[in-house]
C-alpha positions as a Python dict, from the first residue, in 0.01 Angstrom:
ca = {
    (1, 'M'): (0, 0, 0),
    (2, 'Q'): (116, -358, -26),
    (3, 'S'): (327, -522, 229),
    (4, 'P'): (688, -601, 163),
    (5, 'S'): (620, -969, 155),
    (6, 'L'): (343, -922, -100),
    (7, 'L'): (568, -692, -310),
    (8, 'A'): (846, -970, -275),
    (9, 'Q'): (595, -1238, -382),
    (10, 'G'): (491, -1032, -682),
    (11, 'L'): (840, -974, -797),
    (12, 'R'): (920, -1340, -750),
    (13, 'E'): (631, -1451, -969),
    (14, 'R'): (703, -1192, -1241),
    (15, 'A'): (1063, -1280, -1258),
    (16, 'G'): (987, -1667, -1257),
    (17, 'E'): (727, -1639, -1519),
    (18, 'A'): (962, -1433, -1749),
    (19, 'L'): (1250, -1665, -1717),
    (20, 'L'): (1014, -1966, -1769),
    (21, 'Q'): (862, -1813, -2090),
    (22, 'R'): (1216, -1736, -2223),
    (23, 'V'): (1354, -2088, -2167),
    (24, 'A'): (1027, -2304, -2231),
    (25, 'G'): (831, -2094, -2453),
    (26, 'P'): (482, -1938, -2444),
    (27, 'T'): (327, -2272, -2371),
    (28, 'A'): (576, -2342, -2080),
    (29, 'H'): (295, -2434, -1831),
    (30, 'E'): (131, -2676, -2060),
    (31, 'K'): (456, -2832, -2155),
    (32, 'R'): (546, -2867, -1799),
    (33, 'A'): (220, -3035, -1704),
    (34, 'R'): (235, -3291, -1986),
    (35, 'I'): (599, -3370, -1930),
    (36, 'H'): (591, -3409, -1566),
    (37, 'G'): (227, -3510, -1505),
    (38, 'T'): (134, -3761, -1774),
    (39, 'P'): (114, -4112, -1638),
    (40, 'G'): (310, -4380, -1812),
    (41, 'P'): (645, -4542, -1790),
    (42, 'R'): (959, -4321, -1807),
    (43, 'W'): (1299, -4399, -1948),
    (44, 'F'): (1448, -4308, -1617),
    (45, 'G'): (1331, -4397, -1281),
    (46, 'P'): (1283, -4145, -989),
    (47, 'D'): (1618, -4229, -818),
    (48, 'R'): (1843, -4177, -1138),
    (49, 'P'): (2113, -3909, -1125),
    (50, 'V'): (2003, -3758, -1474),
    (51, 'R'): (1684, -3659, -1286),
    (52, 'R'): (1877, -3476, -1013),
    (53, 'V'): (2094, -3303, -1241),
    (54, 'H'): (1846, -3176, -1505),
    (55, 'A'): (1597, -3067, -1237),
    (56, 'D'): (1854, -2833, -1088),
    (57, 'A'): (1895, -2454, -1153),
    (58, 'S'): (2270, -2516, -1226),
    (59, 'M'): (2171, -2625, -1576),
    (60, 'Y'): (2156, -2279, -1676),
    (61, 'V'): (2509, -2233, -1621),
    (62, 'G'): (2603, -2569, -1756),
    (63, 'G'): (2389, -2519, -2058),
    (64, 'L'): (2580, -2194, -2159),
    (65, 'A'): (2918, -2345, -2075),
    (66, 'A'): (2832, -2638, -2328),
    (67, 'L'): (2747, -2401, -2607),
    (68, 'L'): (3072, -2230, -2570),
    (69, 'L'): (3271, -2558, -2559),
    (70, 'Q'): (3085, -2710, -2840),
    (71, 'S'): (3169, -2395, -3066),
    (72, 'L'): (3541, -2494, -3058),
    (73, 'H'): (3493, -2799, -3308),
    (74, 'P'): (3512, -2609, -3645),
    (75, 'V'): (3297, -2869, -3818),
    (76, 'A'): (3027, -2889, -3563),
    (77, 'M'): (3034, -2515, -3550),
    (78, 'A'): (2977, -2470, -3917),
    (79, 'A'): (2681, -2693, -3904),
    (80, 'V'): (2528, -2486, -3612),
    (81, 'S'): (2592, -2152, -3778),
    (82, 'A'): (2443, -2264, -4112),
    (83, 'H'): (2150, -2438, -3999),
    (84, 'S'): (2051, -2391, -3635),
    (85, 'G'): (1947, -2025, -3655),
    (86, 'F'): (2096, -1974, -3301),
    (87, 'Q'): (2170, -1598, -3359),
    (88, 'G'): (1862, -1521, -3570),
    (89, 'D'): (1638, -1720, -3315),
    (90, 'P'): (1828, -1795, -3002),
    (91, 'W'): (1539, -1819, -2764),
    (92, 'G'): (1379, -2063, -3024),
    (93, 'R'): (1672, -2286, -3023),
    (94, 'L'): (1693, -2270, -2636),
    (95, 'Q'): (1330, -2353, -2594),
    (96, 'R'): (1373, -2656, -2838),
    (97, 'T'): (1668, -2784, -2651),
    (98, 'S'): (1524, -2729, -2308),
    (99, 'T'): (1211, -2910, -2401),
    (100, 'F'): (1403, -3195, -2562),
    (101, 'L'): (1603, -3252, -2238),
    (102, 'A'): (1289, -3225, -2021),
    (103, 'V'): (1097, -3466, -2236),
    (104, 'T'): (1381, -3724, -2252),
    (105, 'T'): (1459, -3691, -1882),
    (106, 'F'): (1106, -3672, -1733),
    (107, 'G'): (865, -3750, -1985),
    (108, 'T'): (689, -4067, -2077),
    (109, 'R'): (869, -4320, -2281),
    (110, 'D'): (621, -4264, -2569),
    (111, 'D'): (702, -3884, -2574),
    (112, 'A'): (1068, -3940, -2531),
    (113, 'E'): (1082, -4170, -2839),
    (114, 'Q'): (881, -3930, -3056),
    (115, 'A'): (1122, -3645, -2937),
    (116, 'V'): (1423, -3843, -3039),
    (117, 'R'): (1257, -3919, -3378),
    (118, 'R'): (1208, -3561, -3458),
    (119, 'V'): (1563, -3473, -3369),
    (120, 'R'): (1707, -3754, -3596),
    (121, 'E'): (1479, -3636, -3882),
    (122, 'V'): (1622, -3289, -3850),
    (123, 'H'): (1969, -3415, -3845),
    (124, 'A'): (1917, -3601, -4154),
    (125, 'R'): (1846, -3290, -4343),
    (126, 'V'): (2149, -3095, -4224),
    (127, 'V'): (2438, -3145, -4453),
    (128, 'G'): (2685, -2885, -4610),
    (129, 'R'): (3037, -2779, -4619),
    (130, 'T'): (3248, -2557, -4403),
    (131, 'S'): (3413, -2252, -4525),
    (132, 'T'): (3719, -2451, -4601),
    (133, 'G'): (3535, -2712, -4801),
    (134, 'V'): (3515, -2982, -4543),
    (135, 'P'): (3172, -3176, -4580),
    (136, 'Y'): (2964, -3252, -4293),
    (137, 'R'): (2623, -3409, -4189),
    (138, 'A'): (2454, -3353, -3861),
    (139, 'S'): (2380, -3722, -3842),
    (140, 'D'): (2762, -3813, -3838),
    (141, 'P'): (2818, -4010, -3521),
    (142, 'H'): (3153, -3848, -3469),
    (143, 'L'): (2999, -3496, -3458),
    (144, 'L'): (2712, -3617, -3246),
    (145, 'T'): (2950, -3768, -2997),
    (146, 'W'): (3130, -3432, -2956),
    (147, 'V'): (2805, -3247, -2895),
    (148, 'H'): (2690, -3508, -2656),
    (149, 'I'): (3022, -3528, -2442),
    (150, 'A'): (3049, -3140, -2439),
    (151, 'E'): (2698, -3121, -2290),
    (152, 'T'): (2744, -3404, -2068),
    (153, 'S'): (3069, -3273, -1925),
    (154, 'C'): (2940, -2920, -1879),
    (155, 'F'): (2595, -3017, -1716),
    (156, 'L'): (2789, -3229, -1472),
    (157, 'R'): (3056, -2980, -1394),
    (158, 'A'): (2789, -2709, -1331),
    (159, 'H'): (2598, -2936, -1102),
    (160, 'Q'): (2894, -3044, -905),
    (161, 'R'): (2993, -2671, -846),
    (162, 'Y'): (2648, -2515, -800),
    (163, 'G'): (2403, -2794, -768),
    (164, 'R'): (2195, -2816, -453),
    (165, 'R'): (2300, -3175, -390),
    (166, 'P'): (2617, -3255, -583),
    (167, 'L'): (2675, -3621, -664),
    (168, 'G'): (2920, -3882, -534),
    (169, 'T'): (3163, -4076, -745),
    (170, 'A'): (2888, -4345, -829),
    (171, 'G'): (2636, -4090, -907),
    (172, 'Q'): (2857, -3903, -1147),
    (173, 'D'): (2927, -4237, -1325),
    (174, 'G'): (2550, -4309, -1315),
    (175, 'Y'): (2484, -3967, -1482),
    (176, 'V'): (2727, -4029, -1757),
    (177, 'A'): (2568, -4369, -1813),
    (178, 'D'): (2201, -4216, -1806),
    (179, 'M'): (2322, -3969, -2074),
    (180, 'A'): (2473, -4237, -2274),
    (181, 'L'): (2124, -4415, -2306),
    (182, 'V'): (1966, -4106, -2480),
    (183, 'A'): (2294, -4037, -2690),
    (184, 'R'): (2271, -4397, -2850),
    (185, 'R'): (1900, -4336, -2956),
    (186, 'L'): (2015, -4006, -3118),
    (187, 'G'): (2281, -4209, -3315),
    (188, 'V'): (2601, -4183, -3113),
    (189, 'D'): (2792, -4511, -3158),
    (190, 'R'): (2972, -4563, -2838),
    (191, 'P'): (2911, -4291, -2588),
    (192, 'P'): (3108, -4293, -2254),
    (193, 'E'): (2933, -4458, -1974),
    (194, 'S'): (3165, -4344, -1691),
    (195, 'M'): (3362, -4043, -1582),
    (196, 'A'): (3693, -4225, -1666),
    (197, 'E'): (3538, -4286, -2018),
    (198, 'L'): (3413, -3928, -2052),
    (199, 'T'): (3745, -3778, -1965),
    (200, 'A'): (3917, -3996, -2213),
    (201, 'C'): (3680, -3924, -2478),
    (202, 'L'): (3720, -3539, -2420),
    (203, 'A'): (4094, -3581, -2442),
    (204, 'A'): (4070, -3772, -2771),
    (205, 'Y'): (3871, -3473, -2938),
    (206, 'R'): (4130, -3224, -2816),
    (207, 'P'): (4342, -3233, -3133),
    (208, 'E'): (4046, -3133, -3336),
    (209, 'L'): (3947, -2821, -3133),
    (210, 'R'): (4047, -2482, -3181),
    (211, 'G'): (3934, -2101, -3167),
    (212, 'T'): (3816, -1987, -3502),
    (213, 'P'): (3650, -1654, -3612),
    (214, 'E'): (3313, -1833, -3586),
    (215, 'S'): (3370, -1978, -3232),
    (216, 'R'): (3499, -1615, -3116),
    (217, 'A'): (3185, -1453, -3268),
    (218, 'T'): (2961, -1712, -3093),
    (219, 'A'): (3144, -1634, -2755),
    (220, 'R'): (3080, -1263, -2818),
    (221, 'F'): (2730, -1302, -2911),
    (222, 'L'): (2639, -1543, -2606),
    (223, 'L'): (2842, -1332, -2358),
    (224, 'A'): (2845, -991, -2465),
    (225, 'H'): (2543, -935, -2684),
    (226, 'P'): (2263, -1167, -2585),
    (227, 'P'): (1895, -1066, -2683),
    (228, 'I'): (1774, -998, -2334),
    (229, 'P'): (1603, -698, -2185),
    (230, 'L'): (1801, -451, -1987),
    (231, 'P'): (1694, -541, -1634),
    (232, 'A'): (1835, -896, -1704),
    (233, 'R'): (2166, -780, -1808),
    (234, 'L'): (2350, -794, -1479),
    (235, 'P'): (2208, -1135, -1374),
    (236, 'Y'): (2313, -1262, -1706),
    (237, 'A'): (2660, -1126, -1663),
    (238, 'F'): (2691, -1324, -1343),
    (239, 'L'): (2548, -1633, -1555),
    (240, 'A'): (2804, -1586, -1813),
    (241, 'A'): (3099, -1534, -1575),
    (242, 'A'): (3012, -1858, -1402),
    (243, 'A'): (2980, -2056, -1726),
    (244, 'V'): (3307, -1931, -1859),
    (245, 'A'): (3478, -2019, -1523),
    (246, 'L'): (3359, -2379, -1568),
    (247, 'L'): (3567, -2425, -1878),
    (248, 'P'): (3923, -2527, -1882),
    (249, 'R'): (4188, -2242, -1903),
    (250, 'W'): (4280, -2350, -2279),
    (251, 'V'): (3925, -2323, -2365),
    (252, 'R'): (3876, -1972, -2226),
    (253, 'A'): (4190, -1872, -2404),
    (254, 'S'): (4072, -2007, -2728),
    (255, 'L'): (3745, -1827, -2714),
    (256, 'D'): (3887, -1493, -2603),
    (257, 'P'): (3586, -1390, -2408),
    (258, 'P'): (3504, -1019, -2366),
    (259, 'L'): (3694, -812, -2123),
    (260, 'A'): (3405, -756, -1882),
    (261, 'V'): (3370, -1143, -1835),
    (262, 'R'): (3744, -1172, -1789),
    (263, 'L'): (3741, -907, -1517),
    (264, 'M'): (3475, -1112, -1348),
    (265, 'M'): (3671, -1431, -1316),
    (266, 'P'): (3801, -1389, -960),
    (267, 'V'): (3437, -1362, -834),
    (268, 'A'): (3275, -1607, -1078),
    (269, 'P'): (3201, -1869, -808),
    (270, 'L'): (3016, -1618, -602),
    (271, 'A'): (2844, -1483, -906),
    (272, 'G'): (2744, -1837, -999),
    (273, 'R'): (2597, -1920, -643),
    (274, 'A'): (2417, -1570, -646),
    (275, 'I'): (2248, -1639, -997),
    (276, 'I'): (2173, -1994, -920),
    (277, 'G'): (2010, -1893, -596),
    (278, 'L'): (1799, -1620, -764),
    (279, 'I'): (1682, -1876, -1035),
    (280, 'R'): (1584, -2124, -758),
    (281, 'W'): (1404, -1837, -582),
    (282, 'A'): (1211, -1727, -881),
    (283, 'V'): (1121, -2037, -1087),
    (284, 'P'): (817, -2244, -959),
    (285, 'P'): (862, -2592, -895),
    (286, 'P'): (737, -2842, -1149),
    (287, 'P'): (401, -3000, -1121),
    (288, 'L'): (353, -3285, -891),
    (289, 'P'): (484, -3622, -1065),
    (290, 'P'): (235, -3899, -1153),
    (291, 'P'): (160, -4189, -909),
    (292, 'P'): (476, -4409, -852),
    (293, 'D'): (305, -4701, -1029),
    (294, 'A'): (340, -4502, -1354),
    (295, 'E'): (715, -4472, -1324),
    (296, 'A'): (966, -4727, -1456),
    (297, 'P'): (1111, -4942, -1178),
    (298, 'P'): (1372, -4728, -972),
    (299, 'G'): (1708, -4745, -1143),
    (300, 'A'): (1560, -4846, -1475),
    (301, 'G'): (1698, -4690, -1790),
    (302, 'V'): (1604, -4705, -2151),
    (303, 'T'): (1427, -5029, -2231),
}
């Protein structure tokens, strides 16, 4: 009979492996080794805030909150619904997004530039019209800006609430500036570079945002009917409640989340800390970084 410590270790390894495979795909370990272990200059030095935020388990909450917030832009939502396959292949979309974030944050400069080129090539092919006849193209800087600021805001809010080491004022400005460097490479014209600019940019988009049948269907899919195995349903419910609680009250009202999620709002902060703690316990740390001389100078950004 195995000892309790060995049983716990086995459970931890199985849970961490299952989560890693879901988020990063079947070649998760190979991806991690390449991203974190390949020598060469990076876009971001080891002291940059973007590394601290994107290495933290709070990203699981921030990522879900960002998807919910992004869905309130009707034109952006139409493009996602028609071209991303997020309902038909949600795990594939998550794996592509998580890989892009990891490569541009931690990978070599060459790999990061290649990842950006691939995304821009995909965006160039995504064109269409909404159900009301409004034309769209994924490469439109205005839509790209919305997607960017929704992600930046939600990732940072999640980190400040649930991260192991929340950022100070300068660090928060630094994170927004780091994200702006990647956004420019993707085609965003003038991304915000400070918290004040991010807040102003979010406010400027407010008149364009509203709940629609598509956004509410997205919320129901993400919050109530995710394609996950039964044993993961309760932890995911905690994650969902924490993500919804990150969003402003008017966003929650616009999305009309399921009753079960609304009932969990009073305990959402506790639920968030519990699920983030569980993820930290289960997911193995990334491989050791390359030697310091393979990094860009501390504090360096995109060059």
